[in-house]
N, C-alpha and C positions, 0 to 999 in steps of 0.2 A: 504493500500500500504506500509506503514511503517513496518508492520509485515513481509511482503514478503521481503523487502529490508534487514531487520534485519536477517531473516533466511538465505538468500543468503550470507550475510556477515559472519555470524557465520560458515556456512558450508565451505566457502572459507578459512577462518582462520584455521579451523580444518584440512582441506586437506593440506594446506601449512605447518602446524605444523607436520603432519604425514610424508610429503615428506621430510621435514628437518631432522626428526628423522631417516628416512630410509637412507638418505644420510650420516648422521653421523655414523650410525651403519651398513652400507651396508656390510662390510666384515663379520660381525657376523650374520646378518639376511639373506643375499643373496636373497633379495625379488623377483628378476626377474628370479631366477634359477628354472627350472622345468625339471624333468626327461622326461616329455612328449614332450619337444622340440627336443629330440633325439630318439623318438619312432615314428614308423609309425602310424599315427592316422587317416588314411582314413577308409573307411567302413570296409574293411577286417581287418585292424589293430585293430580297436575297437572291432570287433566281436571276434577276437582271444583273446583279453584281457578278455572280458566278459565270453566267453566260458571257459577259464582257471579258472576263479574264481568260476563258477558254477559247475565245475567238482568235484564230491566227491573224485575222485582219483587224483586230480590235485597236482602239485608240491607245492602248498601252504601248504599242509599237515594239513589242518583244517577239513578234512573229509567233511561231508555233511552240516556243519554249515552255510556256505555261501549260499548254495542252499536253505536250510530251511528258512533263513532270507529273501531271494529273494521272495519266495512264500508268506511269511507272509506280507512283505512290499509292494511288487509290483504286486502281482496277488491275490488280495482278493477274486475274484470270484472263484478261485480254492481253496484257503485256507479255505473258509467257505462252500465249497460244499461237501456234503456227498459222492458224486460219486468219489471224488479225495482223500478220506481219506486213502485208502490202499496205494496209491502213496505216500502221505505225511508221512505215517508211515514206508515207505521203501525207503527213499530218497537215502540211501547209495547204492542201486542197480541201480541208474540212470547212463546211459551212455550219454556222451555229444560229439557231432560231429560238426565239422566246415566245412562249404561249402559242405554239404551233397547233392549229386545229386538225383534228383527226378526221379529215375528209374522206380518206380512202376506205375507212371502215364504217362510215355513215353514223358514227356515234357522237360526233360534234363535241368531243371533249377538247381539252387543251393540254398538250404536252408542255410541262414547265420549261424544260430545256431539251432541245432536239438537235443532235449532231448528225450531219449527213456528209459522207465522203464518197465521191465517185472516182474510181481509178480505172479507166478504160471500161471493161465490162463488169468490173467488180464494184458492188454497191454495199456500203457499210452504214448502219444506222444505230444510234444510241439515244435512248430516251432516259432522261434523269427526272424522276418524280421527287420533287422537293417537298418534304413534309415536316417543316420545323415546328408547326403548331397544330394544324388542322387534322381532323380525323379522316380515315380512309372513306372513299365513296364506293358504292356498290359496283363491282366488276371493273373497277378503275384500271388496275394493272393488267388485267386480262384484255381489256379493250386496247390498251397501248401495245400489247404484244401483237394483237390482230392487225393493228395499224402498221406496225413495222413490217410484218409479213406481207401485207397488201401493197406496201411500197417497194416490194421486191428486194429488200435488204437481205443479204446472205453473206456473212453472218449479221445478226442483230443482237443488241444487248439492252437490258433494262437495269437501271440503277435506282434503288430505293434509298433516298437520303433522309434518314431519321435517326435522331440521337439515341432513342430509348428502346426501339423495337427492331429486332434483327430481321423480321419478316413482316409483310403487310398483313392486315387482318383477313379473316375469311370472307368478309364483305367484298374485299378487293380482288382476291384470287383464292381459289380452293387449294388445299394443301397438295393434292396430287399433281396439279398443274405446276405449282411452284417448285415442287421437288424435281419435276421434269426439266424445268428451266435451269435449276442449279446443276443437275447432272450434265446438262448440255452446255454448261458455261454461258448461259444466256441471262444470268441474273447475278447482281452484286448488291449486298447491303453496304451502305456507307454512313457512318455517323459523322456529325459535324466535327467531333473531336478527332476523327480519323484524318481530317483534312489539314490538321496543324502541321504535320510533317511536310505535306505538299506546299503549303503556304510559305513555310520557312525555306524550303528549297527554291521556291520562286524568288524570294528575297535575295538569296545568294546569287542567282543567275541574272536578276534584273539589273539593267544598266541605266535606269533612270531613278533619281532620288524621289521624285514625287510619287511615282508608281510604287516604289519600294515602301515608302512611308504609309501609303494607303493600305498595302497588304499587311503591314505591321499593325495598323489600326483594326483591320478586319480580323486578324489573329486574336487581338486583345478582346474584341467584341465576342467572338466565338467562345473564348475561354470563360468570359463572364456570363454570357447568356446561356450556354449549353453545358458548361463544365463546372459552373459554380465557383470559378477562380476570379476573385475580385482584384487581387494584386499579386502578380507573379513574384515580386520581391519579397512580399510577406510569405507567400507559399514556399519559396525556396529557403527562406530563413527558418521557417518551421521544420522543413525537411532536414536541414542541417542539424538542428537540435535533436530530432528524432534519431538520426543516424550516428549521433555522437559516440555512443557506446552501447554495449549489450543491454545494460539496464534500461536505457531510454528506448531502445527498440522494443524490448519486452513490455515496458510500460505503455508504449503507444499502441501495441496490439491489444493490450487489456482494455485501454480506453475505447479503441475502435470496436471491440466486441460488445461493448455496452451501449453504443450509440443507438442501434436499432431498438433495443429494449427501452431506452430513455424516450425515444420518439413514440413508441406504442403506449407507454405510460402517460405521456403528455396528451396523446389522442384520447385515451380513456378519460383524462381530466376534462378535455374539451367536450366530450359527450355528456359528462355530468353537468358541466356549465351550461350547455345548450338546453338540457332538460330543466335545469333550475330557472333559466331565464326566459324560456318559451312560455308566452302568456296568451297567444292568439287562440281564437275558436273557429276561425274560417277554414283552417286546415289542420292536419295532424303531422307532427314532427316525427320522422322516421330516421333513426340513427343505427339501424340494424345492419347496414351495408358498409360499415366503416370500422377499421380497427387492425387489420392484418398487414396493410401496406401494399396490397395488390393494386394493379392498374384499374382504373375506373371505379374505385371505391367512392361512395357518395353519401351525402345527407339529402333527404327528400322532404318536401312539403307535400303530403298526400291531400288532395282536394276532394272532399266528399262528393261522390257521384261521378267522379272522373277516374276511370281505371286504366286509361291509356297514356296519361300525361301527368307530369309533376314538375314543380319548381325544384331545381336540383343544383347542389354544390358538389362538384366531382373532381377528383384528382386525375388529370389526364395522363400522368406518368406514375409508375410504380414507386414505392417508397415515400408516399405522401408528398407528391411534388406536382407543380404546375396546375393549380386548381382553376377550374372554370365554373361559371355560375350563369344559369339561365333556365330556359324551359326545354324539357326533354320528353320525347315520346318513347313508348315501350319498344317500338320497332320503326324501321325505315318506312314500311308500308303504312303504319298508322300516321306518321308524319306527312306522307304524301296525300293521304286521304283528308287531312285537315284543311278546311277552306280558308283558315285564317293564318296559315303559316307565314306568308310573306308580310302580312300586316303586323304580325308580332314583332318581327325584326324592325320594321319601319317605325312603329310606335315606340319601342324601347330605345331606338337610336335617337328619336326626337325628344323623349322625356328624360332619358338618362344622359344628359349632355356631357358628363365627365367620363363616359364609357365608350369604347369602340365595339359596337355590337356586330357579331358575325353570325354565320349560319353554316350548318352541315347537315348530313343526311338525317340524323335523328334529332338534331337541335335546330329548330327554326330560328332561335335567337339565343346567343350566349356571349359572354365577354370573359376576359381573363381577370381573375380576382387578384387584388393587391393586398398583401405581398404575394408575388408570383413565384419567387425562388425559395422553395422550402428545402431544397437539397443542399445548396452551397451557402445559404445565409441563415443566421440564427434569428432573424427578425420575427418570423411567424411563431417560432417555438417560444421565444421570450414573451410574445403576446399571449400565447396559451397559458404560460406559467403565471402571468400577471392577471389572467382572467378577462382580457379585453377583446380577444378575437371572436369569442362566441357572440358578443353583442354585434360586432361588425357583420358576421355571417348572417345572423338572424335579421338584422336590419336590411341588408341588401337583398336577401331572399324575399323578405316581405315587400320591399319596394317593387321587385319584379312582379310578384303576385298582384299587388294593388294596381299597378299600371295596366296590366293585362285585363284584370277584372273590371276596372273602371271604364275601359274602352270596349267592354263586351266581347272580348276575344277568348274568354273561357266559357264555352257554351255547352249545352247538353250533347251536341254532336261529337265532342271530343271523347 
């Protein structure tokens, strides 16, 4: 126990020292400034950035070097595959498209990033499905595969870009089809964290300072947004302390082994707080679907008389992370049958002026709950410990219910 206490003390002292140094030299370091605070980083915004870097004819003027490094670092099944060698040797001929419509399969979807390379009679196609935040759509990946086939690409490849899930959901593609793609080297999973090595390699090869600095800022954004790393200097300092000796390594493992248990105990406290503070009679609070840390665990407002829809607070990622809040249906079919689905999003966007309301297959309207990062930040856990986050969840869920109810969008037809 003394080793654990010593480790925590050393880490706390180091963090305090770094924070003091940052405060003293804040004008020189600008530690909180990021270009990406002023750039659209939703799904389309990130796709636009990645497509621009991958384009051999892009304004970065580094020709095909970024694309070559991307294949080497992020798509090893292509890089090491003889069937793709002609493509790899002719990367400068690659065309990159953003939001390309799937016209050949008549599905009218949009491929987030589409790469096409024609070398004489050989046609190569890559579709990158960028899923930083949104849920999968029905048959989405399967439709993209059909589109690539119909465009006569041979070979073709699908890339699923998502930090937390190795494979798309069953909504997007069935397991048997997906396993066939994997066996045939037609599918790759790529996490945002997996791109860090690629981006650092791009920085090394880049011959322009402005482009190199932009890539550095993108790397920092990914580390913060998807990996929970707020400050690499702080992270490295903590790592140095942990690796200092055998005792500190042992103590760090002991601390790490208790973090999941601590989070579950705090979630149990949150459930108690929610029950104690819930006073409404318009709906029933259901907390039976949260507690283990699995993906899609949720808190529900069950509305009497409506068995296909509820107001919902749900963790989009496993490990109690990335919560969303909104109105959710029991199935995609139930959502499609609702005559008010589009109106729900419009009304909530109008009334909840401080929220950015989106929609997906089962969610006609939802937004990302703040605080959003429950994995890399202590903010939400401290709020649970202080007893304040239960009030925030209940208030925001009630706001969604009241807005929809007052606008007559919760009808018997639901």
